[in-house]
N, C-alpha and C positions, 0 to 999 in steps of 0.2 A: 473730407466731406464730399468732394467733387466726385470721387469715386462711388461713394455712396449712392449719391443722387441719380448718378448714371445708371447704376445697377438697378435702382428702384424705378426709374423711368422705363427701362428696358423690359423689367419684368411685368409692368403696368401694361405695357403695348401688347405683349404676348397674351396677358389675360383677357385684354378687352377683344383682342382678335379671336381668342378662341371662344368668347361668349357669343360674339356676333355670328360667327360660323356655326355653332351649334345651335343656336336659336332659328336661324335660317333653314338649317338642314333637318333639324328634329321637331322644331316648334316645342321646345321644352318650356316648362314653367320656371319661374325664377329659382324655386327649389333644386331643379335639377340642374340649372346653370351653376348654382353655389357648389354643387357637388363636383361638376367637372372642373371649376375654377380651383376646387381642393386638390383635385388630381393633378392639374398643370403645376401648381405651386410646389410640386414634388421633390422636395429634397428629402435626405433621410429622416429629419424631424418630422415632417408630414406624414411619412409612411409609418411611423411609429405611433402616430396619433389618429390612425384609422378607427372611425367610430364602429361599435359593434352594430351590426344590422339584423333586421329579422331574416329569417330564411327565405321567406316568401317575400321578394322584391315587388314593389309596385310596377306594373308594365313598363310605365315611361322612364323609370330608373333602370330597370333591366336593359331597356332598349339603348339607353344612353351608355350604360357601363359596357354593353357588347360592341358600340360603336368606338368607344374609347379604347377598348382593348385591342382594336384594328389598327389605331393610329400608327402611321408610318412616318410622317414628315413633321418637322418642326423640331426646335432645339429641346423641348420636354416630352418628345414623342415616347421615348423609353420609360420615363418616369409615368406618364399617364397610363401606359399599358400596364405597367407592373403594380400601380395601385389599384386600378379598374379590378385586374386578376385577383388581387388580394382580397377585395370586397366580394367578389363573386365566389372566391374560395370559402370564405365564411358563410356564404349562404349555402353552399353543400347541395346545389341544385344538378342532378345527374345530367338532366336534359340539356344544361349548359356546359357543365365542366367536361363530360365525355368528349363532346366535340372540340372543345378547346384542346384537351389533352392529345387528340389525335391530328388536329389541323392548324393549331397555331403556328405561326411563323416563328414566334419569339420563344426559345427555350425556357425564360424566365417564367412567361406565362404558363407553359406546360407544367414547369415544376409546381406552380401554385395550383394548377388544376389537380395534379396527382396528389398533392398534400389535401386539398378540399375534398378528395374522394377517398383518403385512407381511413376514414372511420365508418364507410358504407360497406355493408357485406353482402349487397346484391350481387347477383351472378353476372350482371352486365357490366358492373364497377370492376369485378375480377377480372372479367375478359379484357376490358380496356387496360388495366394495369398490365396484364400479361402481355398485351400488344405493346405497351410502352417500354417493355424491356427489350425492343429492337430499336428505340429512339435512338438517333445519332448523338444525342447530348447524354454524356455520362451522368450527369446530375439529375436529368429526368428519369434515366434507368434506376438511380439509387432511390428517388421519391418513389418510384413504382414498386420496388421491392419493399421498402418502408410500408407501403400500403397493404401490400401482399403478407405482410406478416401480422395483420390483424388477428387476434385470438380466436374470433367466432366467425373467420371466412371459411366458407365451405371449400373444400377442394374441388376443382373442375380438372378433367383429363388434361388439358393443356399445361397446367401449371408446372408440373414435374419436369416435361421436357424444356419448357422455357427457362426454368431455373438451372437446368443442368447446363444451358448453353452458356450461361452467366459465369460458369467455372472457368471458361477459356476467355472471357472478355478481357479487352485490352486495358480497361482501367482497373486498377488493383482493389481500389475501394468496392467497385461493383462485384467483383468476382468473390471477394472476401464476404460481402454481406450475403451474396446468394448461397454461399456455402454455409454461413450461419443459419439462413433460413430453412434451408435442405436439411440440416443436422436434426431439425425437430420435426421432420415430415417422414413418417413410417412408411408411405407410399413411395417414398424415393429409394428405398434399401436395394431393391433388385438393380437398379440402374446405375447405381452409385460407383461401382467397382469399374463396369465399362467406362463411365465418363471419366474417371480418374486415369485410367489406362489411355484414353484418348489424350488427356492434358498432358501425360507424359511425352507425346510427340510434339507438344506445341514448342516452337523455337524460343519462347520466353523462359531464360533460365530459372527464373522463380517459380513458374508454373512446373517446369519439369523437376525442381527440387522437392516442391511441395507433393507432388505425384508419387515421387521416388520415396519419400519418407513415409508417405501413407500405405504404399504398397510394401515396403519393407517391414513396417510395424504390424500391418494387418494383410497377411499374404492371401492370395486366391480370393474366395468369396467370404471368408469368415469375418463375421463382425462388420458389414460394411459401414454401419452409422459409425463405428470408432475410427475407420478408415477416414471418413470424411472429417471427423474432428481432428484428426492430426493434419489432414490436408488443411483445414482452414486455419489451424494454428499456425502452421508454417507460413501461410499467406498474411497472417496477421503480424507475425513477427517481421516478416519482410517489410510490410506496409510501414510499420514503426520504425524500421532502420532507414527506409526512405524519405518518410515525412516527419520523422520525430526530430527532437532538439539534440544537437550535438553537445558534447560536453568533453572537456580535457583535464585530467588529474596529474598534478605534479607532486610527487612524494620523495621524501629523503628519510632512509632509514638508518638509525644510530643506534649505538649501544648506550648503556647508562652512564658511560663516561662523555657521551655525546661525539663520539668517534663514528665516523662512517662506516657502514657495513656492505661491502660489495658482495654481490652473488646471493642476496636476499630475494626469495620468491615472493614477488606481489602478486596477488589476485583482486580484481575490483569484480564485485558481482553486481549485476543490474538485473531488472525485473523485465520480464516480456509477456505479451498476452497469454493467459493460461488456456487449456483446452475447456470447452465448455462444461460447466459444473466442477472444475478443479479448483483448488485453492490457490488464489493469486499470489500468496506468500510464498508458495512453493514453487512457482514457476519462474525459473531465472536462468541466467547465463553468465558467463564470465570473459573478461579479458585478462592476460596474463603477462607478466615479463619479469627479468631479473635485474637487479639494481647495478649500477655501473661502479666504476672505481669510487667514485665521491657518494655513493650509497644514494644516488638520485634516480629516478625512472619517471617517464611521463607516458600515460596510457589514455586512449580516447575512444568514444565511440557515439554512435548516434542511435536513440532510441526514444520510448517515451515513460522511462522509468522514473518514478518519483523519488527513489532513493538508490544510493551507492554503498555498497558494503565492502570494505576492504580487509584482506587478511593478508598478514606477512609471516612467512616462515623461514627458518633457516636452521641448519643442524647445529646442536648445541645451545640453542635459545628457546624460550617459549613463545608461542605464537601470539601475535597482537592483533586486535581487531579494532576497527573504527567504522564509522559510517558518516554519511552526507545526505542530508534531507533537502531535496530541492524545493519542496514546499514552504522551508523555513529560509531559503537563501535564494536570492535573485543571481548569484553569482554561478555560472555553470562552468566555472574552471577552477575548482578547488585546488588549493596547494598546502602542504603542511608536513611535519616531521612525526615521525612514528619510532617509537622506542621498543626495542627488542631487550628482554631481560636474559641475562646468561643463565645456563643451567649449571649450578656449582656442585651441590652435593645432595640429589634426591634419595630419599630414604623411606624405608617402611613405616608406616604410621598406623595407629588405631583411629580410623575415619568412620564416623557415624552421624547419620541423619538422626536429629533430635527435634521433636515437636512438643514444648510444654503446654501451649494453648489447646491443642486437639488432643493430646494424648490423655492418659489416665490422670484424673484429678486427685491432686494431693491435698492432705490435711493443712488448713491454714494454721498460722501463728506459731509454727515451729518449722525448726531447720531439718530439712530431709537431704539424706546424703545422695549423691549422684557419681557413678561410676564412669570417668571418662573413658576407659578402656573397653568396658561393656556396652557403653552408650546406653546406659539404664539407671532408674533408681536402684539404691541398695536395698536388700531385703529389710523388711517384709513387703515393700512396695514396688519391688522389682527382681530382676536377677542379678543385679551388680553386687560386688563383693567388696568394693573398696571405695570408700567415700573420698574421692580426691576434691570434692566441691560439694558446697551446702547451699539449698535453695530455700528460701523462707518467703512465704507468702502473707501479707496481712491485706485483709479486705473489709472494709467498712462500709455500711450503708449510709447514705446522706441522711443526717438527723431531721432535715427539714423537709424530705421528700424521699420516700423509700425506693422510688425509682432511680435515684442518683446513688454512686458509689464512689469509693476512693480506694485504690489498690497500691500495694507497695510491694515490689519484688526486689530481694536482696541475695546477690551472690557472695559467698565468703568462704574461708578455706579451713582446714584443720591445723595447718602448721605455720609457724612464723616463718617469715621470708616468701610463704605462697602468696600469688596475687594474680591481678588481672589488670590490663592496660589496653587502653582504646585506640584504635587507628582507623582511620578513614580510608574508603576506596570510592572511586567514581561510580560504582555499582556492583550489583550482585554478579556471579559469575555469568558469563554470555552477554554482559555489556560491555561497551567500548574500553579498550584498554588491553593489558597483558592478560593472558591465561592465568598466569600466576598473580592473584589479587592482593598477596601479601609480599612484604620484603622476603628475601632468601633467608635471612636470620632473624631470630628475635632478639630483642633488645636485652643488655645485661641487667637494666635497672629501669626504675620508673613503674613498679608494679604496686597497686593497691590492695590493702587486705580484704576490701569489699567494694562492691558495685552496687548502687541503689537505682531501680528504675520506678518511675510513678507513672500511673494512669488514672485518672479520674473524669467522671462525666456527671453533671449536674443539669437538671431541667432548667433551671433559672439563672445560672450563672456560668461563665467560662470553665472549661475542664482543662486538664493538665494531662500532657502525653510526651515523656522523654525518650521514647523508643524511635529507633530510625533503622528500619530493617534494610533499607537500600543502600545506606552508606556505612553503618556502623559495624565495625568487626573488632575482634579483641586478640591480644597475646595472654597466653597463660603460663604461670610458672606453678607447679605443684610438687608434691612430695620432697619440698625443700628441706635440707640440713644446713645448719649455719654452723660455722666454726666459732671459736671462743671470742673471736673479734666480731661475732655478727656477720662476718662475709659468707656469702653462698659456698658452700662446699660442695653440695650436691643437689641436683635438681633435674625435673624434666620440664621440658618446654612444649608448647603447643599454641593452636590458634582456634578462634572461633569465626567462622563465616556468617555474618547476619546478626540480628538482635534477637532478645527472647520473647518477643511478642508473635513471632511465626516461626515456621520450621527453619531450623539453622543446621550447619555442620560443625562439629567438633572434630579437631585432627591433634592427635597426640604423640609426640615423637617418644618412642620408649628408651632411646639411647641416653644414658645419664650424662646430663651436661653438654650435649650437643644441642645446639640452639638452632639446627638446621630446621626450616620450616617448609622445605620443598618435599612435597608428598610424591612418593613413587605409587602411582595408581595400580601397578601391577602386582603390588604386595601389601595388599591391606589386611592390617591384623584386625580390624574391627568387624562389624556386622554391615557396614555399608548402608545402602539406601539407595533409593532413584535420584538421579541428578541428571538434567538433559545435556549439561556441558560438561567437559572435562574438567576435573577437579584437582587441582595442585597445591 
């Protein structure tokens, strides 16, 4: 309590002194004195509470603010200046802000003046902002560049030379923002290449590297705008590496028996600023290394990436992917174990992309044969010749509301011993995990003679949906021949990636009794289809 009382008394003395001083010097009214008291109280909370004022301030208030913005002495001098400048900035009076931008001794006041001018497209303002590009304070120069980027601001002859000089500014943020602003200025095209060549002579290694990359990609005078975009991107990447957040990833690579795998190639992809107009998702770089005898490796970097993507490769094994999202985790030092599946016996298969929902509509209420080798319905509905699987749709309208419906899809088979068995994966191909989404071999048993999927929608009550195209996959056994004891004598095995409500893949091993589910993509016996990720 004593400390609080002391602080309160001290603040009260300061406020009283300011009141008397301003009243004597300026003859303010009580309203003006109250405003200056507000400025003097200036902690962060007070700054956030600055009231919105009319653009045209009364003369007495304007005079008081101009006096306050020149305050040099006293424990609250900097706060008084800042708060007064913030109010003047809101007013947007060019007759006030341009002189402040040019002449104020306080960089924070000059920044606020530039911000207050940024929405004004007058030529006088443009010239003042161009002059501010020579300010000794980098934050003032940045505020000026921001103001010059106003979309309806008219170019003046001095703007391009001034911005070109920003390309070799000693502050990395200034030169980056200057480059970005020039990228959209067609009047700068002729001067870009000479400016980049000049930047190549700068002793700063970042500038030299950016200039070299731009001139290598866009030699001579061809496409100067693209050269500047390359230049700007290299600057942006460098700035991210200087001012970004560091991360360190510790990984251990093992096989399916949990034994360490030395010599596995680990790469961690991180995202970097793209060129203007390019897709940020395609702008990335990576750090790489090999695991040691214990299967472990540590990789690190500094950048602004919000996500890391891991890829692990080793001869004789399927690649494994993983990712780490910094927007979901505060920890910037991820650690984990990744498993590589061994390649045992890849074989040619009938691999086909199938789409029941968006393909040719089949008749309801009757089984329709599907040829897993042709990847098509059997005749007369398609080009298939051998019904290895039957599909039956039943669809009924809601009796209470014709907008609703109930749908039942049944997968069945022609032979005793044929069947389907569900298995889960972490996601579809391309998601984290091994590129081989299934086990290397199909199971010997556990196959069911039919699979039923339900989907319904009703306007007035909850519906049903038993599909799961993200996680659900299936083992298949077809063309089964049983012996006298009911055991499998002969059969073909395969798998389905995905569920039946969206496009999915069927893969069938044509070798009798071979349960290998490792697809050799170089020898597809089926008609195939598009898939953005390797399919095994």
